[in-house]
DSSP file (Angstrom, degrees, kcal/mol; ACC not computed):
  #  RESIDUE AA STRUCTURE BP1 BP2  ACC     N-H-->O    O-->H-N    N-H-->O    O-->H-N    TCO  KAPPA ALPHA  PHI   PSI    X-CA   Y-CA   Z-CA
    1    1 A M     >        0   0    0      0, 0.0     4,-2.7     0, 0.0     5,-0.2   0.000 360.0 360.0 360.0 -33.7 -103.5   -5.1   28.0
    2    2 A A  H  >  +     0   0    0      2,-0.2     4,-2.2     1,-0.2     5,-0.2   0.912 360.0  47.8 -60.5 -41.4 -104.4   -1.7   29.3
    3    3 A F  H  > S+     0   0    0      2,-0.2     4,-2.9     1,-0.2     6,-0.3   0.946 111.9  49.4 -63.6 -48.4 -107.7   -3.0   30.5
    4    4 A S  H  >>S+     0   0    0      1,-0.2     4,-1.9     2,-0.2     5,-0.9   0.888 111.8  48.9 -59.5 -40.8 -106.0   -6.0   32.2
    5    5 A K  H  <5S+     0   0    0     -4,-2.7    -1,-0.2     1,-0.2    -2,-0.2   0.919 115.0  44.0 -62.8 -43.7 -103.5   -3.8   33.9
    6    6 A A  H  <5S+     0   0    0     -4,-2.2    -2,-0.2    -5,-0.2    -1,-0.2   0.856 123.4  34.9 -69.7 -37.2 -106.2   -1.5   35.2
    7    7 A K  H  <5S-     0   0    0     -4,-2.9    -1,-0.2    -5,-0.2    -2,-0.2   0.605 103.1-119.6 -97.7 -13.2 -108.6   -4.2   36.3
    8    8 A G  T  <5S+     0   0    0     -4,-1.9    -3,-0.2    -5,-0.3    -4,-0.1   0.712  73.0 124.3  80.5  19.2 -106.2   -6.9   37.5
    9    9 A S      < -     0   0    0     -5,-0.9    -1,-0.2    -6,-0.3    20,-0.1  -0.268  58.3-116.4 -98.3-170.8 -107.6   -9.3   34.9
   10   10 A V        -     0   0    0     -2,-0.1     2,-0.2    18,-0.1    16,-0.1  -0.959  26.8-107.7-128.2 149.4 -105.8  -11.3   32.2
   11   11 A P        -     0   0    0      0, 0.0     5,-0.1     0, 0.0     7,-0.0  -0.504  16.1-147.7 -73.5 143.9 -106.2  -11.1   28.5
   12   12 A V  S    S+     0   0    0     -2,-0.2     2,-0.3     3,-0.0     0, 0.0   0.630  71.5  99.1 -84.8 -15.8 -108.0  -14.0   26.8
   13   13 A R    >   -     0   0    0      1,-0.1     3,-0.8     2,-0.1    20,-0.1  -0.572  66.2-149.9 -73.1 133.9 -105.9  -13.7   23.7
   14   14 A T  T 3  S+     0   0    0     -2,-0.3    -1,-0.1     1,-0.2    19,-0.0   0.615  92.6  60.3 -79.7 -14.1 -103.1  -16.3   23.7
   15   15 A D  T 3  S+     0   0    0      2,-0.1    -1,-0.2     3,-0.0     2,-0.2   0.401  77.9 115.3 -94.5   4.3 -100.9  -14.0   21.6
   16   16 A A  S <  S-     0   0    0     -3,-0.8     2,-0.8     1,-0.1     0, 0.0  -0.523  71.9-122.3 -76.5 138.4 -100.8  -11.2   24.1
   17   17 A D        +     0   0    0     -2,-0.2     3,-0.4     1,-0.1    -1,-0.1  -0.722  32.0 178.8 -79.7 109.7  -97.4  -10.3   25.7
   18   18 A I    >   +     0   0    0     -2,-0.8     3,-1.7     1,-0.2    -1,-0.1   0.302  49.4 104.5 -97.5   8.8  -98.2  -10.8   29.4
   19   19 A T  T 3  S+     0   0    0      1,-0.3    -1,-0.2     7,-0.0     7,-0.1   0.737  76.8  56.9 -67.4 -19.7  -94.6  -10.0   30.7
   20   20 A S  T 3  S+     0   0    0     -3,-0.4    -1,-0.3     2,-0.0    -2,-0.1   0.521  90.4  93.9 -86.1  -4.6  -95.7   -6.5   31.9
   21   21 A L  S <  S-     0   0    0     -3,-1.7   -16,-0.1     1,-0.1   -11,-0.1  -0.329  89.2 -89.2 -80.9 167.9  -98.4   -7.9   34.1
   22   22 A T     >  -     0   0    0      1,-0.1     4,-2.6    -2,-0.1     5,-0.2  -0.304  41.7-104.8 -70.3 161.5  -97.9   -8.7   37.8
   23   23 A P  H  > S+     0   0    0      0, 0.0     4,-2.5     0, 0.0     5,-0.2   0.897 122.9  53.0 -55.5 -40.1  -96.7  -12.2   38.7
   24   24 A Y  H  > S+     0   0    0      1,-0.2     4,-2.7     2,-0.2     5,-0.2   0.946 110.1  46.7 -61.1 -48.6 -100.2  -13.2   39.9
   25   25 A Q  H  > S+     0   0    0      1,-0.2     4,-2.6     2,-0.2    -1,-0.2   0.881 111.1  51.9 -62.8 -38.8 -101.7  -12.1   36.6
   26   26 A Q  H  X S+     0   0    0     -4,-2.6     4,-2.4     2,-0.2    -1,-0.2   0.919 111.7  47.0 -63.5 -43.0  -99.0  -13.9   34.6
   27   27 A D  H  X S+     0   0    0     -4,-2.5     4,-2.4    -5,-0.2    -2,-0.2   0.914 113.2  48.5 -63.7 -41.9  -99.7  -17.1   36.6
   28   28 A A  H  X S+     0   0    0     -4,-2.7     4,-2.7     2,-0.2    -2,-0.2   0.887 110.8  51.1 -66.1 -37.5 -103.5  -16.6   36.1
   29   29 A A  H  X S+     0   0    0     -4,-2.6     4,-1.9     2,-0.2    -1,-0.2   0.922 110.1  49.3 -63.8 -43.7 -102.9  -16.1   32.3
   30   30 A A  H  X S+     0   0    0     -4,-2.4     4,-1.3     1,-0.2     5,-0.2   0.918 111.9  48.8 -62.6 -42.5 -100.8  -19.3   32.1
   31   31 A A  H  X S+     0   0    0     -4,-2.4     4,-3.2     1,-0.2     3,-0.4   0.910 108.3  53.3 -62.5 -43.3 -103.6  -21.2   34.0
   32   32 A L  H  < S+     0   0    0     -4,-2.7    -1,-0.2     1,-0.2    -2,-0.2   0.872 113.0  45.5 -60.3 -36.0 -106.3  -19.8   31.7
   33   33 A R  H  < S+     0   0    0     -4,-1.9    -1,-0.2    -5,-0.2    -2,-0.2   0.696 128.0  23.0 -80.3 -20.6 -104.2  -21.0   28.7
   34   34 A T  H  < S+     0   0    0     -4,-1.3    -2,-0.2    -3,-0.4    -3,-0.2   0.678 104.1  77.6-121.4 -23.4 -103.4  -24.5   30.0
   35   35 A K  S  < S-     0   0    0     -4,-3.2     2,-0.3    -5,-0.2     0, 0.0  -0.417  87.6 -89.2 -92.5 164.8 -106.0  -25.6   32.7
   36   36 A T        -     0   0    0     -2,-0.1     2,-0.4     1,-0.1    -1,-0.1  -0.578  39.7-130.4 -73.1 132.1 -109.5  -26.9   32.2
   37   37 A I        -     0   0    0     -2,-0.3     2,-0.6    -5,-0.1    -1,-0.1  -0.711  16.0-148.2 -84.0 128.2 -112.1  -24.1   32.1
   38   38 A V        -     0   0    0     -2,-0.4     8,-0.1     1,-0.0     2,-0.0  -0.884  17.8-129.1 -99.5 125.3 -115.0  -24.8   34.4
   39   39 A W        -     0   0    0     -2,-0.6     2,-0.5     6,-0.1     5,-0.0  -0.303  19.5-125.6 -69.1 155.6 -118.3  -23.3   33.1
   40   40 A S      > -     0   0    0      1,-0.2     6,-1.7     7,-0.1     5,-1.2  -0.884  13.5-161.4-108.5 131.4 -120.4  -21.2   35.4
   41   41 A I  T > 5S+     0   0    0     -2,-0.5     3,-1.4     4,-0.2    -1,-0.2   0.923  96.3  54.2 -67.1 -45.4 -124.0  -21.7   36.2
   42   42 A V  T 3 5S+     0   0    0      1,-0.3    -1,-0.2     2,-0.1    14,-0.0   0.866 110.9  43.9 -61.1 -39.1 -124.4  -18.1   37.4
   43   43 A H  T 3 5S-     0   0    0      1,-0.0    -1,-0.3     0, 0.0    -2,-0.2   0.412 113.1-116.7 -89.5   2.2 -123.0  -16.7   34.1
   44   44 A G  T < 5S+     0   0    0     -3,-1.4    -3,-0.2    -4,-0.3     3,-0.1   0.503  82.5 113.0  84.2   5.0 -125.1  -19.0   31.9
   45   45 A E  S   <S+     0   0    0     -5,-1.2    -4,-0.2     1,-0.2    -6,-0.1   0.844  79.6  42.9 -78.2 -30.5 -122.3  -20.9   30.2
   46   46 A A  S    S+     0   0    0     -6,-1.7     2,-0.3     2,-0.1    -1,-0.2   0.512 115.0  37.5 -94.8  -5.2 -123.1  -24.3   31.8
   47   47 A T  S    S-     0   0    0     -7,-0.3    -7,-0.1    -6,-0.2     0, 0.0  -0.904  81.0 -98.0-142.8 164.3 -126.9  -24.4   31.6
   48   48 A S     >  -     0   0    0     -2,-0.3     4,-2.8     1,-0.1     5,-0.2  -0.444  43.3-107.8 -76.2 160.2 -129.9  -23.5   29.5
   49   49 A P  H  > S+     0   0    0      0, 0.0     4,-2.2     0, 0.0     5,-0.2   0.860 120.7  56.0 -57.1 -35.0 -131.7  -20.3   30.3
   50   50 A R  H  > S+     0   0    0      2,-0.2     4,-1.9     1,-0.2     5,-0.1   0.941 111.0  41.7 -64.8 -47.5 -134.6  -22.4   31.7
   51   51 A F  H  > S+     0   0    0      2,-0.2     4,-2.6     1,-0.2    -1,-0.2   0.903 111.0  56.9 -66.7 -39.6 -132.3  -24.2   34.2
   52   52 A Q  H  X S+     0   0    0     -4,-2.8     4,-2.2     1,-0.2    -1,-0.2   0.911 108.2  46.9 -58.9 -42.8 -130.5  -21.1   35.1
   53   53 A Q  H  X S+     0   0    0     -4,-2.2     4,-2.6     2,-0.2    -1,-0.2   0.876 111.2  52.2 -66.4 -36.7 -133.8  -19.4   36.1
   54   54 A G  H  X S+     0   0    0     -4,-1.9     4,-2.3     2,-0.2    -2,-0.2   0.874 108.1  52.0 -66.0 -36.5 -134.7  -22.6   38.1
   55   55 A F  H  X S+     0   0    0     -4,-2.6     4,-2.4     2,-0.2    -2,-0.2   0.936 110.9  46.7 -64.4 -46.4 -131.4  -22.3   39.9
   56   56 A Y  H  X S+     0   0    0     -4,-2.2     4,-2.7     1,-0.2    -2,-0.2   0.897 112.0  51.4 -61.6 -40.0 -132.0  -18.7   40.8
   57   57 A D  H  X S+     0   0    0     -4,-2.6     4,-2.4     2,-0.2    -1,-0.2   0.900 109.4  50.1 -61.3 -41.0 -135.5  -19.7   41.9
   58   58 A A  H  X S+     0   0    0     -4,-2.3     4,-2.4     2,-0.2    -2,-0.2   0.929 112.2  46.9 -63.2 -47.2 -134.1  -22.5   44.1
   59   59 A V  H  X S+     0   0    0     -4,-2.4     4,-2.7     1,-0.2    -2,-0.2   0.941 112.7  49.5 -62.5 -46.7 -131.6  -20.1   45.7
   60   60 A E  H  X S+     0   0    0     -4,-2.7     4,-1.9     1,-0.2    -2,-0.2   0.896 111.0  50.1 -60.0 -41.0 -134.3  -17.5   46.3
   61   61 A T  H  X S+     0   0    0     -4,-2.4     4,-2.7     2,-0.2     5,-0.3   0.899 111.5  48.8 -62.5 -41.6 -136.5  -20.2   47.8
   62   62 A Y  H  X S+     0   0    0     -4,-2.4     4,-3.4     2,-0.2    -2,-0.2   0.909 108.5  52.9 -65.9 -43.0 -133.7  -21.3   50.1
   63   63 A V  H  < S+     0   0    0     -4,-2.7    -1,-0.2     1,-0.2    -2,-0.2   0.897 116.2  40.3 -58.5 -41.5 -132.9  -17.7   51.2
   64   64 A R  H  < S+     0   0    0     -4,-1.9    -2,-0.2    -5,-0.2    -1,-0.2   0.910 130.5  25.6 -72.5 -44.7 -136.6  -17.2   52.2
   65   65 A S  H  < S-     0   0    0     -4,-2.7    -3,-0.2    -5,-0.2    -2,-0.2   0.753  78.9-148.3 -96.2 -28.7 -137.2  -20.6   53.8
   66   66 A R     <  +     0   0    0     -4,-3.4    -4,-0.1    -5,-0.3    -3,-0.1   0.758  55.1 134.9  58.5  25.2 -133.8  -21.8   54.9
   67   67 A D     >  -     0   0    0     -6,-0.3     4,-2.1     1,-0.1     3,-0.4  -0.897  45.2-163.2-109.3 108.7 -135.1  -25.3   54.2
   68   68 A P  H  > S+     0   0    0      0, 0.0     4,-2.5     0, 0.0     5,-0.2   0.810  90.5  57.6 -61.6 -29.7 -132.6  -27.4   52.3
   69   69 A R  H  > S+     0   0    0      2,-0.2     4,-2.5     1,-0.2     5,-0.2   0.906 107.3  47.1 -67.3 -39.0 -135.4  -29.9   51.3
   70   70 A T  H  > S+     0   0    0     -3,-0.4     4,-2.7     2,-0.2     5,-0.2   0.924 112.1  50.6 -66.6 -42.5 -137.3  -27.1   49.6
   71   71 A F  H  X S+     0   0    0     -4,-2.1     4,-2.3     1,-0.2    -2,-0.2   0.936 112.3  47.5 -57.5 -47.6 -134.1  -25.9   47.9
   72   72 A S  H  X S+     0   0    0     -4,-2.5     4,-2.4     1,-0.2    -2,-0.2   0.899 112.2  48.5 -61.2 -45.4 -133.5  -29.4   46.7
   73   73 A A  H  X S+     0   0    0     -4,-2.5     4,-2.3     2,-0.2    -1,-0.2   0.906 112.4  48.3 -64.9 -42.4 -137.0  -29.9   45.4
   74   74 A T  H  X S+     0   0    0     -4,-2.7     4,-1.8     2,-0.2    -2,-0.2   0.894 114.0  47.0 -67.9 -38.0 -137.0  -26.6   43.5
   75   75 A L  H  X S+     0   0    0     -4,-2.3     4,-2.1    -5,-0.2    -2,-0.2   0.877 111.2  50.8 -70.5 -37.8 -133.7  -27.4   42.0
   76   76 A T  H  X S+     0   0    0     -4,-2.4     4,-2.7     2,-0.2    -2,-0.2   0.898 108.3  52.7 -64.7 -41.9 -134.8  -30.9   41.0
   77   77 A D  H  X S+     0   0    0     -4,-2.3     4,-1.1     2,-0.2    -2,-0.2   0.916 109.3  49.7 -59.1 -44.4 -138.0  -29.5   39.4
   78   78 A A  H  < S+     0   0    0     -4,-1.8     3,-0.4     1,-0.2     4,-0.2   0.911 111.6  48.7 -61.1 -42.7 -135.7  -27.1   37.4
   79   79 A L  H >< S+     0   0    0     -4,-2.1     3,-1.6     1,-0.2    -2,-0.2   0.917 108.8  52.5 -63.1 -45.6 -133.6  -30.0   36.3
   80   80 A N  H 3< S+     0   0    0     -4,-2.7    -1,-0.2     1,-0.3    -2,-0.2   0.695 102.7  60.1 -66.4 -19.3 -136.6  -32.1   35.3
   81   81 A Q  T 3< S+     0   0    0     -4,-1.1    -1,-0.3    -3,-0.4    -2,-0.2   0.471  81.0 113.1 -86.3  -3.3 -137.8  -29.3   33.1
   82   82 A Q  S <  S-     0   0    0     -3,-1.6     3,-0.1    -4,-0.2    -3,-0.0  -0.390  75.0-112.1 -65.8 142.4 -134.7  -29.4   31.0
   83   83 A P        -     0   0    0      0, 0.0    -1,-0.1     0, 0.0     3,-0.1  -0.452  48.1 -84.6 -68.3 151.7 -135.1  -30.5   27.4
   84   84 A P        -     0   0    0      0, 0.0     2,-0.1     0, 0.0     0, 0.0  -0.218  50.1-102.2 -57.4 147.0 -133.4  -33.8   26.6
   85   85 A A              0   0    0      1,-0.1    -3,-0.0    -3,-0.1     0, 0.0  -0.420 360.0 360.0 -69.7 146.9 -129.7  -33.7   25.8
   86   86 A K              0   0    0     -2,-0.1    -1,-0.1    -3,-0.1     0, 0.0   0.425 360.0 360.0 -96.6 360.0 -128.9  -33.9   22.2
């Protein structure tokens, strides 16, 4: 709780007493406990390391080229290099 208060975050433990947090943090904690969690590509939860690197490469390519077709092609290549789903 001390960390959450200092950083403005919410505890992931469902047994934590959140009544001392700000109203926003209490709302965020309730949402964390009840809403669907969306995985993050950037943080690596939603993809394999191989695809994550391909995503980074595609973004870097777009930043350099500003060409959406090149971005799309690089991202498609990364997706095609994924191992088959089990």
